[in-house]
MIBA-922872 format. One record per residue (C-alpha): x, y, z. Coordinates in steps of 0.2 Angstrom, whole numbers, padded with zeros to 4 digits, always signed. Layout:
<atoms>
XYZ/...
</atoms>
This chain:
<atoms>
-0016+0005+0070/+0001-0001+0062/+0002-0019+0058/+0011-0023+0074/-0001-0013+0084/-0010-0027+0092/-0003-0046+0092/-0012-0056+0076/-0027-0064+0082/-0023-0081+0092/-0027-0091+0077/-0014-0083+0065/+0002-0094+0064/+0018-0088+0057/+0016-0086+0038/+0013-0103+0030/+0024-0110+0015/+0020-0122+0001/+0030-0138+0001/+0043-0139-0012/+0035-0147-0029/+0039-0166-0028/+0041-0167-0047/+0050-0151-0049/+0062-0154-0063/+0080-0154-0064/+0087-0137-0066/+0101-0131-0077/+0110-0114-0078/+0097-0100-0083/+0102-0089-0097/+0109-0072-0095/+0095-0058-0090/+0094-0042-0099/+0101-0031-0086/+0087-0020-0084/+0079-0015-0067/+0062-0017-0073/+0059-0035-0069/+0065-0048-0059/+0070-0068-0060/+0073-0084-0053/+0081-0099-0059/+0069-0112-0051/+0050-0112-0046/+0045-0104-0031/+0042-0117-0016/+0033-0105-0004/+0020-0093-0008/+0028-0079-0001/+0041-0080-0016/+0026-0083-0030/+0028-0069-0042/+0015-0056-0042/+0003-0048-0055/-0013-0039-0050/-0026-0026-0058/-0032-0017-0042/-0046-0030-0040/-0038-0046-0045/-0022-0052-0039/-0013-0069-0045/+0002-0076-0035/+0013-0087-0049/+0024-0102-0044/+0030-0107-0062/+0032-0126-0057/+0031-0134-0074/+0024-0151-0067/+0011-0142-0054/+0009-0124-0062/-0001-0115-0049/-0009-0099-0048/-0015-0091-0033/-0031-0081-0037/-0036-0067-0024/-0048-0051-0024/-0050-0036-0015/-0067-0040-0009/-0063-0056-0002/-0065-0054+0016/-0072-0068+0029/-0086-0064+0039/-0082-0065+0057/-0094-0054+0066/-0085-0037+0060/-0098-0034+0047/-0111-0031+0059/-0101-0021+0071/-0105-0004+0077/-0096+0011+0084/-0097+0011+0103/-0112+0025+0107/-0100+0034+0121/-0105+0053+0119/-0115+0054+0133/-0100+0050+0143/-0087+0062+0134/-0090+0077+0144/-0087+0067+0160/-0071+0059+0154/-0064+0077+0148/-0067+0082+0164/-0057+0070+0173/-0042+0070+0160/-0042+0090+0163/-0041+0088+0183/-0027+0074+0181/-0035+0059+0180/-0021+0050+0169/-0030+0033+0168/-0048+0041+0165/-0049+0035+0147/-0047+0017+0150/-0064+0016+0157/-0072+0026+0141/-0078+0009+0133/-0093+0000+0130/-0085-0016+0137/-0085-0027+0121/-0068-0035+0119/-0057-0033+0106/-0065-0036+0088/-0055-0038+0073/-0061-0032+0057/-0065-0045+0043/-0050-0056+0038/-0044-0054+0020/-0040-0072+0011/-0036-0080-0005/-0050-0088-0016/-0041-0103-0023/-0027-0109-0035/-0029-0114-0053/-0018-0128-0055/-0010-0137-0072/-0002-0153-0066/+0007-0163-0079/+0021-0177-0079/+0037-0171-0089/+0054-0176-0083/+0071-0170-0089/+0067-0153-0096/+0081-0140-0095/+0085-0122-0096/+0072-0117-0083/+0068-0098-0079/+0054-0088-0070/+0053-0070-0073/+0041-0055-0070/+0041-0040-0081/+0036-0024-0072/+0033-0014-0087/+0021-0026-0094/+0014-0037-0077/+0018-0053-0085/+0024-0068-0074/+0031-0080-0084/+0040-0098-0082/+0048-0107-0096/+0059-0122-0099/+0064-0133-0115/+0047-0137-0123/+0035-0129-0110/+0030-0109-0108/+0018-0102-0095/+0013-0084-0095/+0000-0075-0083/-0004-0057-0081/-0021-0049-0074/-0029-0036-0086/-0030-0018-0081/-0043-0017-0097/-0054-0032-0095/-0053-0037-0076/-0047-0054-0079/-0032-0065-0074/-0025-0072-0091/-0014-0088-0092/-0007-0094-0108/+0002-0112-0107/+0011-0119-0123/+0020-0135-0125/+0021-0147-0141/+0008-0161-0137/+0002-0153-0121/-0005-0165-0109/-0011-0160-0092/-0025-0160-0079/-0034-0142-0076/-0043-0139-0059/-0048-0125-0047/-0041-0131-0030/-0047-0120-0014/-0036-0130-0003/-0024-0117+0004/-0016-0115+0022/-0030-0110+0036/-0045-0112+0025/-0058-0114+0039/-0066-0131+0041/-0083-0126+0037/-0081-0118+0021/-0095-0126+0010/-0086-0129-0008/-0094-0136-0023/-0085-0136-0040/-0092-0140-0057/-0086-0142-0076/-0092-0143-0092/-0085-0146-0110/-0088-0132-0122/-0084-0130-0141/-0069-0119-0135/-0064-0131-0121/-0071-0131-0105/-0078-0120-0090/-0073-0123-0073/-0081-0117-0058/-0079-0117-0039/-0091-0110-0025/-0086-0108-0007/-0100-0102+0006/-0094-0095+0023/-0099-0103+0038/-0113-0098+0046/-0115-0085+0033/-0126-0081+0017/-0110-0074+0010/-0099-0083-0004/-0088-0081-0018/-0087-0090-0035/-0073-0093-0047/-0077-0097-0065/-0063-0101-0077/-0065-0102-0096/-0052-0115-0103/-0050-0112-0123/-0040-0126-0129/-0030-0126-0144/-0029-0143-0154/-0028-0161-0144/-0043-0168-0136/-0051-0162-0119/-0061-0174-0108/-0069-0173-0091/-0058-0178-0075/-0069-0172-0060/-0065-0159-0051/-0059-0153-0069/-0052-0157-0085/-0039-0166-0094/-0031-0160-0111/-0021-0172-0121/-0010-0167-0135/-0015-0149-0136/-0005-0136-0145/-0010-0124-0131/-0021-0117-0117/-0028-0101-0113/-0037-0099-0096/-0047-0084-0091/-0052-0083-0073/-0063-0072-0063/-0069-0071-0046/-0084-0063-0037/-0091-0061-0020/-0110-0062-0018/-0124-0066-0008/-0136-0079-0015/-0131-0089-0031/-0121-0082-0046/-0126-0084-0063/-0111-0095-0069/-0117-0096-0086/-0118-0078-0088/-0100-0076-0080/-0095-0088-0093/-0103-0080-0108/-0095-0063-0103/-0077-0071-0102/-0081-0078-0119/-0083-0060-0126/-0067-0055-0120/-0060-0066-0134/-0057-0057-0152/-0068-0065-0166/-0059-0082-0173/-0046-0078-0162/-0038-0093-0152/-0023-0096-0142/-0008-0085-0145/-0019-0073-0154/-0032-0070-0142/-0017-0070-0128/-0010-0057-0138/-0024-0047-0141/-0029-0046-0122/-0011-0041-0118/-0011-0027-0129/-0028-0020-0121/-0019-0022-0103/-0002-0014-0110/-0012+0002-0114/-0015+0006-0096/-0003-0004-0086/+0012+0001-0096/+0007+0018-0098/+0009+0021-0079/+0022+0010-0074/+0034+0019-0085/+0030+0037-0080/+0043+0036-0066/+0060+0029-0066/+0076+0027-0056/+0094+0023-0064/+0110+0021-0052/+0127+0018-0055/+0125+0000-0056/+0135-0014-0066/+0127-0025-0079/+0133-0040-0070/+0124-0034-0054/+0109-0030-0064/+0109-0047-0072/+0107-0058-0055/+0092-0067-0049/+0082-0057-0037/+0088-0070-0023/+0106-0067-0026/+0105-0048-0028/+0096-0047-0011/+0112-0053-0003/+0120-0039-0009/+0112-0025+0001/+0123-0011-0002/+0120-0014-0022/+0114+0002-0032/+0106-0013-0043/+0096-0019-0028/+0089-0002-0024/+0085+0000-0043/+0075-0016-0043/+0066-0012-0027/+0061+0005-0032/+0054-0002-0049/+0045-0017-0039/+0038-0006-0026/+0031+0004-0041/+0024-0010-0050/+0016-0019-0035/+0008-0003-0028/+0000-0002-0046/-0004-0018-0047/-0012-0019-0029/-0022-0002-0033/-0037-0001-0043/-0056-0003-0033/-0046-0001-0017/-0028+0004-0011/-0016-0008-0007/-0020-0018+0010/-0007-0023+0023/-0003-0037+0012/-0006-0027-0004/-0018-0037-0015/-0010-0056-0011/-0011-0068+0002/-0006-0087+0002/-0014-0090+0018/-0032-0089+0026/-0024-0083+0042/-0018-0066+0037/-0009-0057+0050/-0019-0043+0056/-0034-0047+0046/-0024-0043+0031/-0033-0025+0033/-0031-0007+0029/-0023+0000+0044/-0023+0019+0042/-0014+0025+0057/+0003+0023+0047/+0004+0008+0035/-0009+0013+0022/-0003+0031+0023/+0016+0025+0020/+0012+0013+0006/+0002+0027-0004/+0017+0041+0000/+0023+0040-0017/+0006+0040-0026/+0006+0060-0031/+0025+0063-0033/+0027+0046-0041/+0014+0049-0056/+0002+0036-0050/-0014+0044-0050/-0022+0027-0051/-0016+0023-0034/-0024+0040-0028/-0040+0037-0036/-0041+0019-0028/-0037+0027-0012/-0052+0041-0014/-0062+0026-0018/-0061+0020-0001/-0063+0035+0006/-0078+0041-0002/-0086+0024+0000/-0085+0025+0018/-0090+0043+0023/-0107+0037+0029/-0098+0026+0041/-0087+0041+0045/-0102+0051+0051/-0107+0036+0062/-0091+0036+0072/-0092+0055+0075/-0109+0055+0081/-0107+0039+0091/-0090+0042+0100/-0090+0061+0101/-0108+0068+0098/-0101+0078+0083/-0107+0081+0066/-0094+0078+0054/-0082+0064+0051/-0070+0053+0060/-0060+0039+0050/-0058+0022+0059/-0040+0015+0062/-0043-0002+0054/-0054-0006+0040/-0057-0022+0029/-0064-0012+0015/-0082-0014+0017/-0085-0008+0034/-0077+0011+0039/-0085+0010+0057/-0073+0011+0072/-0074-0004+0083/-0056-0012+0083/-0049-0004+0099/-0045-0011+0116/-0037-0004+0133/-0020-0005+0126/-0025+0001+0109/-0038+0013+0111/-0041+0019+0093/-0057+0024+0095/-0049+0040+0104/-0040+0045+0088/-0046+0059+0079/-0031+0064+0067/-0035+0049+0055/-0046+0059+0042/-0034+0072+0039/-0020+0059+0037/-0031+0050+0023/-0037+0066+0015/-0019+0074+0012/-0015+0063-0003/-0031+0068-0011/-0026+0087-0007/-0009+0084-0014/-0016+0077-0030/-0028+0092-0031/-0012+0103-0030/-0003+0094-0042/-0016+0095-0056/-0022+0112-0051/-0040+0108-0049/-0052+0107-0033/-0061+0090-0032/-0078+0095-0026/-0080+0077-0016/-0064+0081-0008/-0070+0100-0004/-0086+0092+0003/-0078+0079+0015/-0065+0093+0021/-0080+0104+0025/-0087+0088+0036/-0069+0086+0045/-0071+0106+0049/-0086+0103+0057/-0081+0089+0067/-0068+0100+0075/-0080+0115+0078/-0092+0102+0088/-0076+0094+0096/-0065+0107+0101/-0074+0116+0116/-0062+0113+0130/-0050+0127+0133/-0034+0128+0146/-0031+0141+0159/-0023+0152+0143/-0039+0151+0133/-0031+0140+0120/-0042+0124+0114/-0037+0107+0121/-0039+0092+0112/-0045+0080+0125/-0045+0065+0124/-0030+0064+0113/-0021+0049+0107/-0003+0047+0098/-0004+0031+0089/+0001+0019+0096/+0012+0025+0110/+0008+0031+0127/+0016+0044+0139/+0028+0037+0150/+0019+0044+0166/+0000+0041+0159/-0010+0030+0150/-0014+0029+0132/-0029+0041+0131/-0021+0059+0135/-0023+0076+0130/-0015+0087+0115/-0005+0073+0106/+0006+0083+0093/-0002+0074+0080/-0020+0078+0084/-0014+0097+0086/-0006+0095+0068/-0021+0086+0059/-0034+0099+0068/-0024+0113+0062/-0020+0107+0045/-0039+0101+0042/-0047+0117+0047/-0034+0128+0036/-0037+0116+0022/-0055+0115+0022/-0053+0135+0023/-0044+0136+0007/-0057+0125-0001/-0073+0136+0005/-0069+0154+0005/-0081+0166+0014/-0089+0165+0032/-0086+0146+0034/-0067+0149+0031/-0066+0165+0042/-0073+0153+0056/-0062+0138+0053/-0045+0149+0052/-0050+0156+0069/-0054+0139+0077/-0036+0135+0069/-0029+0151+0077/-0034+0145+0095/-0025+0128+0095/-0010+0128+0105/+0009+0126+0099/+0018+0112+0100/+0030+0109+0114/+0048+0107+0115/+0053+0096+0131/+0068+0096+0142/+0078+0085+0131/+0077+0098+0115/+0065+0088+0106/+0048+0091+0100/+0036+0083+0113/+0024+0068+0107/+0011+0077+0120/+0011+0096+0120/+0001+0096+0138/+0014+0099+0153/+0019+0085+0163/+0016+0071+0150/+0033+0063+0148/+0038+0055+0131/+0041+0037+0128/+0055+0037+0114/+0058+0017+0110/+0043+0016+0098/+0040+0011+0080/+0029+0025+0077/+0032+0042+0073/+0015+0050+0075/+0021+0067+0083/+0032+0071+0068/+0016+0072+0058/+0020+0090+0055/+0035+0085+0048/+0030+0071+0035/+0017+0072+0027/+0013+0089+0031/+0023+0105+0028/+0019+0113+0045/+0036+0110+0052/+0050+0112+0040/+0069+0119+0040/+0064+0133+0030/+0050+0140+0038/+0051+0135+0056/+0070+0131+0058/+0068+0130+0078/+0053+0118+0077/+0062+0108+0064/+0078+0107+0074/+0066+0101+0089/+0059+0088+0078/+0076+0082+0072/+0081+0080+0091/+0066+0068+0092/+0071+0058+0079/+0087+0056+0085/+0080+0050+0100/+0068+0039+0093/+0070+0019+0096/+0066+0006+0083/+0058-0004+0096/+0053-0020+0086/+0061-0018+0070/+0045-0016+0060/+0049-0011+0042/+0037+0003+0042/+0045+0010+0058/+0062+0012+0049/+0055+0019+0031/+0042+0031+0041/+0059+0037+0051/+0067+0039+0034/+0053+0049+0026/+0055+0062+0041/+0073+0062+0040/+0072+0066+0022/+0061+0082+0025/+0073+0086+0038/+0089+0085+0026/+0097+0072+0035/+0104+0061+0021/+0115+0050+0033/+0099+0046+0044/+0090+0041+0028/+0105+0030+0023/+0104+0022+0039/+0085+0019+0041/+0086+0012+0023/+0101+0002+0027/+0090-0006+0042/+0078-0013+0029/+0090-0018+0014/+0102-0027+0026/+0087-0035+0037/+0082-0049+0025/+0066-0041+0023/+0062-0046+0006/+0055-0061-0002/+0062-0067-0019/+0047-0060-0025/+0052-0043-0020/+0036-0042-0009/+0043-0039+0008/+0041-0045+0026/+0034-0033+0042/+0049-0039+0052/+0066-0045+0048/+0071-0061+0041/+0055-0062+0030/+0043-0064+0045/+0025-0060+0042/+0021-0057+0023/+0016-0037+0022/+0019-0025+0009/+0025-0009+0020/+0042-0010+0014/+0040-0013-0004/+0028+0000-0008/+0033+0014+0005/+0053+0012-0002/+0050+0022-0018/+0043+0037-0009/+0060+0036+0002/+0069+0038-0013/+0058+0052-0021/+0059+0062-0005/+0078+0061-0003/+0079+0067-0021/+0066+0079-0025/+0051+0088-0012/+0039+0099-0017/+0024+0111-0009/+0012+0122-0020/+0026+0135-0018/+0043+0127-0015/+0054+0114-0025/+0069+0107-0015/+0083+0098-0026/+0093+0083-0018/+0089+0087+0000/+0094+0071+0007/+0106+0061-0006/+0112+0047+0003/+0131+0046+0001/+0129+0028-0004/+0123+0032-0020/+0135+0047-0027/+0127+0045-0045/+0111+0042-0054/+0094+0048-0062/+0077+0050-0057/+0065+0055-0070/+0045+0059-0071/+0042+0066-0053/+0026+0076-0052/+0026+0091-0041/+0012+0099-0031/+0014+0116-0042/+0011+0107-0058/+0028+0102-0065/+0036+0087-0069/+0056+0085-0064/+0069+0076-0070/+0085+0076-0061/+0102+0068-0063/+0117+0070-0051/+0136+0064-0049/+0150+0070-0038/+0154+0083-0051/+0137+0092-0050/+0119+0089-0054/+0105+0096-0067/+0087+0096-0066/+0074+0099-0080/+0057+0108-0074/+0043+0107-0085/+0030+0116-0079/+0011+0116-0084/+0007+0131-0076/+0015+0147-0075/+0020+0150-0057/+0034+0157-0045/+0041+0146-0033/+0055+0145-0020/+0071+0134-0026/+0081+0126-0012/+0097+0118-0016/+0113+0113-0006/+0118+0131-0012/+0105+0140-0005/+0087+0149-0009/+0082+0158-0025/+0065+0162-0033/+0062+0152-0048/+0049+0159-0061/+0040+0146-0072/+0030+0146-0088/+0019+0135-0094/+0025+0124-0108/+0043+0132-0105/+0056+0119-0098/+0068+0126-0086/+0085+0119-0085/+0095+0121-0068/+0113+0117-0065/+0119+0113-0046/+0137+0113-0041/+0147+0098-0033/+0136+0089-0020/
</atoms>
């Protein structure tokens, strides 16, 4: 379900904000910033956790406030989910009731699916939460020249003023949060502090500190109420110069030159060996290295991975240096500025890369400062996760694809349980909502019968298919998963209509319902597209008798229906009326992310899809709804509609000073959908590809008449750069495979013959 599918748990308040530090120093005018989109800055510390600058390596996350007198770093980790009963939940055993449900729906009982349940109440997945905050408190007044910044190229969040500097990054190489604080005669109290908004009262917390030759080791352990599960943080403090003393629950350093803090957190059962954890942190340091030398050593190891990935793709627009140099909070007040779009594109890539590693991004990416995270801070797979990772392949971030694949392959046994329990079928059915641990479907209710949804596995596997196409290889793990998905459809697609066509029953279009029926219905357009795509893709990976059988099954699926309004109907079953005012665009799945409906091969269906897009409302103005609309519009070559949808987000006050986004306008509910999806909208507006087609400037918004996009990867194995202006455009195609593709531009179509290793330069006329 989308993040706004059902209301947050009753205990979840509006996003909490930390109070402004009472001891914040007087601030002076910040020095001029380098006019680059690859970072952002602010002239004052973050007063709210939502505005804290972010760093991450796809496992650990850091939220950096940058207050010189109370230097706080909130620590997060992808594995930190609070037990709430969801860890023991299983899919409902409903397979025996399925034939009766199908009979009733086919006989015209439009509310029959409301009784297809085992009677359980709505169960949320285990909610994502922060671990603790690392705090360095000191008391020095009158410092000037304050500035905090984050460099997207390096992942370093820095705060500095006269005589003080703090730098934080999360190492992609060594899986550790690194903080280096320098100040002449540095005197500060350092501790790990679990007190964050929404922390449960029954959380059993213990802390410890011991002095060591290099400084100290600090630990904090927290055991969840009523559970054998816990998490522990370990921080190694390496102090250069001065004196270190115990000041429980932490340490005091006095007269030091610098402090280097290395932090890791582990979720575990039983007791964690903190001595071994501390020793593992020591082993990260170079022999004899202290302070700046150790920090530089760890940073270089990290940059080899982070910087290389981040730099693969870049966007430059016709922005002025004066606007590029503005602090983020000021630039966000200029929604029509090309400098803002540049920075949002760069920030989106940075945050997406930083949130993806062991798992892909959650609803909040990899970050939260509140234990009461809206919608459990989960992975929501009927829109949000899919939208957030939409730029991974074209945006040259295989790291994100690999994280996405890790989530899928780690949960396939549970997906098999879902297929068996709910549908009595072989194969796999994906959950609509997961905490990253369990892949079981158990989050559903009468208004959100998400257990009926069968299209999720195809949507989740689609980026992996695109990745295989881009690299020109078949991943055998993906091939096996596709075969299991085809087996599910073999077992599930057994009912037919009066014309002998297969019927998807029950069928669910997230998260909408027909205007004249209940949520569980028949032949949702998304289900038809997903079944067809899954069967044909599985056949492509498994030539032979299986492929013949799966293609034949796909041929028996019904065509899409065009309703009386000339729009592609959300349900292809006659008599089911559309509900247009909804945030989701599930029925246009065949347009995006699939290639089933497009202006070139299926122009009539594309026109009907465009009409459906015109009729679609924005409902509650959720960011994912606007940007999903933009992605579909880009595929349908509607640049005006892309620009309008982007404008709704850029002008709706969706972004915090951190350049992380919110779910609703006016920065309501911390959420990564807008931040992570926006780069995909830009890429799709400028360059689209299939294994046999390249489309250049299909939906260029008029608001951005000049610019350059570099490094986009295509699904036929080429890298593309494009620059454009009112006078024309120039593209450079760098193929890695010899191939013939259909080139589409504003002037028409022509074949493009590519030879591996030979660049092709394409010139386009005025746009």
